[in-house]
C-alpha positions in Angstrom: 71.2 -65.8 84.5 68.3 -66.8 86.7 65.9 -64.6 84.7 67.2 -66.2 81.5 66.6 -69.7 82.9 63.0 -68.7 83.9 62.3 -67.3 80.4 63.7 -70.5 78.8 61.5 -72.7 81.0 58.4 -70.6 80.2 59.2 -70.8 76.5 59.5 -74.6 76.7 56.3 -74.9 78.7 54.5 -72.8 76.1 55.7 -75.0 73.3 54.7 -78.1 75.2 51.2 -76.6 75.7 50.9 -75.8 72.0 51.8 -79.4 70.9 49.6 -80.9 73.6 46.6 -78.7 72.7 46.8 -80.1 69.2 47.3 -83.7 70.4 44.2 -83.6 72.7 42.0 -82.1 70.0 40.2 -85.5 69.7 40.5 -88.8 67.9 40.8 -88.9 64.1 39.7 -91.8 61.9 42.0 -94.7 61.5 44.3 -94.5 58.5 42.2 -95.2 55.4 39.0 -95.6 57.4 37.2 -93.1 55.2 37.7 -95.3 52.2 36.8 -98.6 53.9 33.5 -100.0 52.7 31.7 -103.1 51.4 34.4 -103.5 48.7 37.2 -103.8 51.3 38.0 -106.3 53.9 40.0 -105.4 57.1 42.9 -107.7 57.7 46.2 -108.1 59.6 49.4 -107.9 57.7 52.3 -109.8 59.3 55.8 -109.0 58.0 58.1 -112.1 57.9 61.4 -110.3 58.0 63.8 -113.2 57.0 61.4 -114.7 54.5 60.6 -111.5 52.5 56.9 -112.2 52.7 53.8 -110.8 54.3 51.1 -113.1 55.6 47.6 -111.6 55.4 45.3 -112.8 58.2 41.7 -112.3 59.2 41.7 -109.3 61.6 39.5 -110.9 64.3 38.5 -114.3 65.6 40.8 -117.2 64.7 43.1 -115.0 62.6 42.9 -117.5 59.7 45.4 -116.9 56.9 43.8 -115.4 53.8 46.9 -115.1 51.5 50.6 -114.3 51.3 52.5 -111.6 49.4 56.1 -111.8 48.2 57.5 -108.4 49.1 60.8 -108.9 47.3 59.7 -109.8 43.8 62.7 -107.8 42.5 65.2 -109.6 44.8 67.6 -110.7 42.0 67.8 -107.1 40.6 68.4 -105.6 44.0 71.1 -108.1 44.8 72.9 -107.5 41.5 73.0 -103.7 42.3 74.3 -104.4 45.8 77.1 -106.9 44.8 78.3 -104.5 42.1 78.7 -101.6 44.6 81.4 -102.3 47.3 79.9 -99.7 49.7 76.4 -101.0 49.4 77.6 -104.5 49.8 79.5 -103.6 53.0 76.4 -102.2 54.6 74.2 -105.1 53.2 76.5 -107.6 54.9 76.6 -105.4 58.0 72.8 -105.5 58.4 72.9 -109.3 57.9 75.6 -109.8 60.6 74.3 -107.3 63.2 70.6 -106.4 63.3 69.7 -109.4 61.1 71.2 -111.9 63.4 72.9 -113.6 60.4 69.9 -113.1 58.1 68.9 -110.6 55.5 66.1 -108.2 56.6 63.6 -108.1 53.8 60.5 -106.6 55.5 60.4 -104.3 58.5 57.1 -102.4 58.3 54.1 -102.2 56.1 50.8 -100.3 55.5 48.1 -100.6 52.9 46.8 -97.7 50.8 43.3 -96.4 51.7 41.7 -98.2 48.8 43.3 -101.5 49.7 44.9 -101.9 46.3 48.5 -101.9 47.5 50.8 -102.5 50.5 53.7 -100.2 51.1 56.7 -102.0 52.6 60.0 -100.8 54.1 62.9 -103.3 53.3 65.9 -102.8 55.6 68.5 -104.8 53.6 67.5 -103.2 50.3 67.4 -99.7 51.9 64.1 -98.8 50.3 60.4 -98.6 50.4 58.2 -100.2 47.8 54.5 -100.3 46.9 53.2 -103.7 45.8 49.9 -104.2 44.0 48.0 -106.8 46.1 46.2 -108.2 43.1 49.2 -108.7 40.7 52.1 -108.9 43.2 54.0 -106.4 41.0 55.9 -103.3 42.3 54.1 -100.0 41.7 56.9 -97.7 42.8 60.2 -97.8 44.7 61.8 -95.2 46.8 65.5 -95.7 47.9 66.0 -94.1 51.3 69.0 -92.0 52.2 71.8 -94.1 53.5 71.8 -97.9 53.7 68.9 -99.1 55.8 65.1 -98.5 56.0 63.3 -99.1 59.3 60.0 -98.4 61.1 57.2 -96.5 59.3 54.0 -94.7 60.2 51.0 -93.8 58.1 49.1 -90.4 58.4 45.6 -90.5 59.8 44.1 -89.8 56.4 46.2 -92.7 54.9 47.8 -90.4 52.3 51.3 -90.2 53.5 53.8 -92.7 55.0 56.9 -91.8 57.0 59.9 -94.1 57.0 63.1 -93.9 59.1 66.4 -94.0 57.2 68.4 -95.4 60.1 71.9 -94.9 58.8 71.2 -91.3 57.5 69.5 -89.9 60.6 66.6 -88.9 58.4 62.9 -89.5 58.1 61.3 -89.4 54.7 57.6 -88.6 54.3 56.2 -90.1 51.0 53.0 -89.8 49.1 51.6 -93.3 49.7 50.0 -93.5 46.2 53.0 -92.3 44.1 56.1 -92.7 46.3 57.1 -89.1 45.7 58.7 -87.4 48.7 56.6 -84.8 50.3 59.4 -83.8 52.7 62.0 -85.0 55.2 63.6 -84.0 58.4 66.7 -84.7 60.5 66.6 -86.8 63.6 69.0 -88.0 66.3 71.2 -91.1 65.7 69.4 -94.1 64.2 65.8 -93.0 63.8 63.4 -95.8 64.7 59.7 -95.4 65.8 57.4 -92.9 64.0 54.0 -91.9 65.3 51.5 -89.3 63.8 49.3 -87.4 66.2 45.6 -88.3 65.7 44.8 -85.0 64.0 47.7 -85.5 61.6 49.4 -82.2 62.6 52.5 -83.6 64.2 54.9 -86.5 63.6 56.9 -87.9 66.4 60.2 -89.8 65.8 62.4 -91.5 68.4 66.1 -92.2 67.7 67.7 -95.2 69.4 71.4 -94.8 68.7 73.8 -97.6 68.0 72.1 -100.8 69.1 74.7 -103.1 67.4 77.8 -102.3 69.5 78.8 -104.5 72.4 79.2 -101.5 74.7 76.1 -102.5 76.6 77.1 -101.8 80.2 74.9 -99.1 81.8 77.9 -96.8 82.4 78.7 -97.0 78.7 75.3 -96.0 77.6 76.5 -92.6 76.5 78.5 -94.2 73.8 75.3 -95.2 71.9 74.9 -91.7 70.4 72.5 -88.9 70.3 69.1 -90.3 71.3 66.0 -88.0 71.4 62.4 -87.6 70.3 62.0 -85.2 67.5 58.5 -83.7 66.9 57.9 -82.0 63.6 55.0 -80.2 61.9 53.6 -82.8 59.5 53.0 -80.2 56.8 56.2 -78.1 56.9 58.5 -80.9 58.5 60.0 -78.2 60.7 61.0 -79.3 64.2 58.6 -77.9 66.8 60.0 -79.8 69.8 62.9 -82.0 70.9 62.6 -84.2 74.0 65.8 -85.6 75.6 64.6 -88.4 77.8 68.0 -88.6 79.5 67.1 -85.4 81.4 63.6 -86.7 82.3 64.8 -90.1 83.4 67.4 -88.5 85.6 64.9 -86.2 87.1 62.8 -89.2 88.0 65.8 -90.8 89.7 66.4 -93.5 87.0 69.9 -92.7 86.0 70.3 -96.4 85.3 67.9 -96.6 82.4 68.8 -96.0 78.8 67.2 -93.0 77.1 66.8 -94.9 73.8 63.0 -94.8 73.2 61.7 -97.9 71.5 58.0 -98.7 70.7 55.5 -96.1 72.0 51.8 -95.7 72.4 49.7 -92.6 73.2 46.7 -92.6 75.5 43.4 -91.9 73.6 43.5 -88.2 74.4 47.3 -88.2 73.8 48.0 -86.5 77.1 50.2 -89.5 78.1 52.9 -91.3 76.2 53.9 -94.8 77.1 57.2 -96.3 75.8 59.9 -98.9 76.2 63.6 -98.2 76.4 66.6 -100.3 75.5 67.7 -102.9 78.1 64.6 -102.4 80.3 61.9 -104.9 81.1 59.1 -102.5 81.6 57.1 -99.4 80.6 57.7 -95.7 81.1 54.8 -93.2 81.4 55.4 -89.6 80.2 53.1 -86.6 80.7 53.2 -84.6 77.5 52.0 -81.2 78.8 54.0 -81.4 82.1 57.0 -82.6 80.1 58.0 -85.2 82.8 58.0 -88.8 83.5 55.2 -89.7 85.9 55.4 -93.5 86.5 57.7 -96.4 85.6 56.5 -100.0 85.7 59.1 -102.8 85.9 57.9 -106.2 84.8 59.3 -109.6 85.8 62.4 -111.1 84.3 61.9 -114.4 82.5 63.0 -117.5 84.3 65.6 -118.3 81.7 66.6 -114.7 80.7 70.3 -114.2 80.4 71.8 -111.4 82.5 74.4 -110.8 79.7 73.1 -107.6 78.1 75.2 -108.3 75.0 72.9 -111.3 74.2 69.8 -109.2 74.0 68.8 -108.6 70.4 69.6 -105.1 69.3 69.5 -103.9 72.9 65.7 -104.6 73.0 64.9 -106.3 76.2 61.2 -105.6 75.6 60.1 -104.5 72.1 56.4 -104.2 71.4 53.7 -102.1 73.0 50.0 -101.4 72.2 47.0 -100.0 73.9 43.3 -101.1 74.0 41.1 -98.6 72.1 39.4 -97.5 75.3 42.8 -96.7 76.8 42.4 -98.9 79.9 45.0 -101.7 79.0 48.5 -101.9 77.7 49.8 -105.0 75.9 53.6 -105.5 76.4 55.8 -107.8 74.4 58.6 -109.0 76.7 61.0 -109.9 73.9 64.0 -111.4 75.7 61.9 -112.6 78.6 59.7 -114.8 76.4 56.3 -113.6 77.5 53.6 -111.0 76.8 51.3 -109.5 79.3 48.4 -107.1 79.6 49.0 -104.2 82.1 46.1 -102.2 83.7 46.9 -98.6 82.7 45.4 -97.0 85.9 47.2 -99.2 88.4 50.0 -100.6 86.2 49.2 -104.0 87.7 50.2 -106.8 85.3 48.1 -109.6 84.2 49.1 -113.2 83.5 52.4 -113.8 81.8 51.6 -115.5 78.5 54.5 -117.6 77.3 55.8 -116.5 73.9 59.0 -117.1 71.9 60.8 -113.8 71.4 57.7 -111.7 70.9 58.8 -108.7 68.8 55.7 -106.5 68.3 52.2 -105.9 69.7 49.2 -104.4 68.0 45.4 -104.4 68.4 43.1 -106.7 66.5 40.2 -105.5 64.3 37.5 -105.3 66.9 39.8 -103.9 69.6 39.2 -106.8 72.1 42.6 -108.4 71.8 46.2 -107.5 71.2 48.2 -109.5 68.7 51.9 -110.2 69.2 54.4 -111.6 66.7 56.5 -114.5 68.1 59.6 -114.1 66.0 61.3 -117.1 67.6 58.4 -119.5 66.8 57.1 -118.1 63.5 53.6 -117.5 64.7 51.3 -114.7 65.9 49.2 -114.9 69.0 46.1 -113.1 70.2 45.7 -112.1 73.8 42.4 -111.1 75.3 42.6 -107.5 76.7 39.8 -108.2 79.3 41.3 -111.4 80.8 44.9 -111.3 79.8 44.6 -114.9 78.5 45.8 -116.3 75.3 43.1 -116.8 72.6 44.7 -118.3 69.6 48.1 -118.8 67.8 48.5 -119.2 64.1 51.7 -120.1 62.1 53.2 -117.5 59.7 56.5 -117.1 57.8 60.1 -116.9 59.0 60.8 -114.4 61.8 57.6 -112.3 61.9 58.1 -108.8 63.3 55.7 -105.9 62.5 52.0 -106.6 62.5 49.6 -103.9 61.1 45.9 -103.6 60.4 45.1 -102.9 56.8 42.6 -103.5 54.0 42.4 -105.7 50.9 39.7 -106.0 48.3 36.7 -108.1 49.4 37.2 -111.7 48.2 41.0 -111.3 47.9 43.0 -114.5 48.5 46.4 -113.5 47.3 48.1 -112.1 44.2 47.3 -113.6 40.9 50.9 -114.5 40.4 51.2 -116.5 43.6 
């Protein structure tokens, strides 16, 4: 038995080394970067989940709004289909009354095509992904996901494929971003959520978060949330190359109290370290990819008015939003239920000033890499925070309940669809 355990550990170590070797091979261009040129403008897309719109902002400076896209131009058609199908209607209303906090969820995530001609959007309540022409506002293609809800996406480094979590089907679909045709799919744990491609495009990481809508939120009932794990697949064959159960790693670190539901994540520039948030926790976890172990955990302050009733925390996400400065020295953390965002020094894990924010739900990096941009879903605005000082730069109003914020491209001179 001892010899068998040793061989198993060696096999797992060899697999970890293989994945890590590919991850640290060096940075790849940003998605679609090879196509960016004088005919394209870099922008920030802000998904207004309850509105069903995407605001398009300048990617740097004052983040001035350039235009707005309706991402549900087919709303009446979709609602007709749903109301004529009792099963679809049950899930549609379920999304509204649980994850949607009483609202329909019309836009979760979005990425632009490399040529900036279209934006691809996952729409939770409609359980689909659509490509929308940024000039006309019309739908190019539509892909219904398995099950009844679409969630987080990721775009491949070359910008040619987009991965989307089908959260009720425990499946990730990988689609051709230009045509919407499925290139492949793979099975995950319960309720797949975050997707992340390795920089060289060889691997795709998915984290499943389990049932975040139940009221069984006491720490001792965390096991009822389902099978939570990170699934790493080969991005060409979609075969699983590694499965990481953070429950074992958290227990080994002595944090039996923390949930193993991995939420937003961010790799270090060389991808040797993975930083992530977990359900119910106000802080960040550091994981060494090659060593396959948690190395540090940073707990951040509780907000002065934060409820201690875990059932009031939206979808179990105490903190939800994490990004890293391009040089890898700073982390930007969205403290969702604690109503702040803060910049954390990666080497020391020392936190910067707590910047007041109203239910910040995401964090990304602006166009020149000098600031992080958070969505304040409770105030319908986005805010830029300086990585160097940790201070707020600017806030701009957007639509109803902004969540995901992504860098993308539109044609130079674009100010919105012709139909808007």
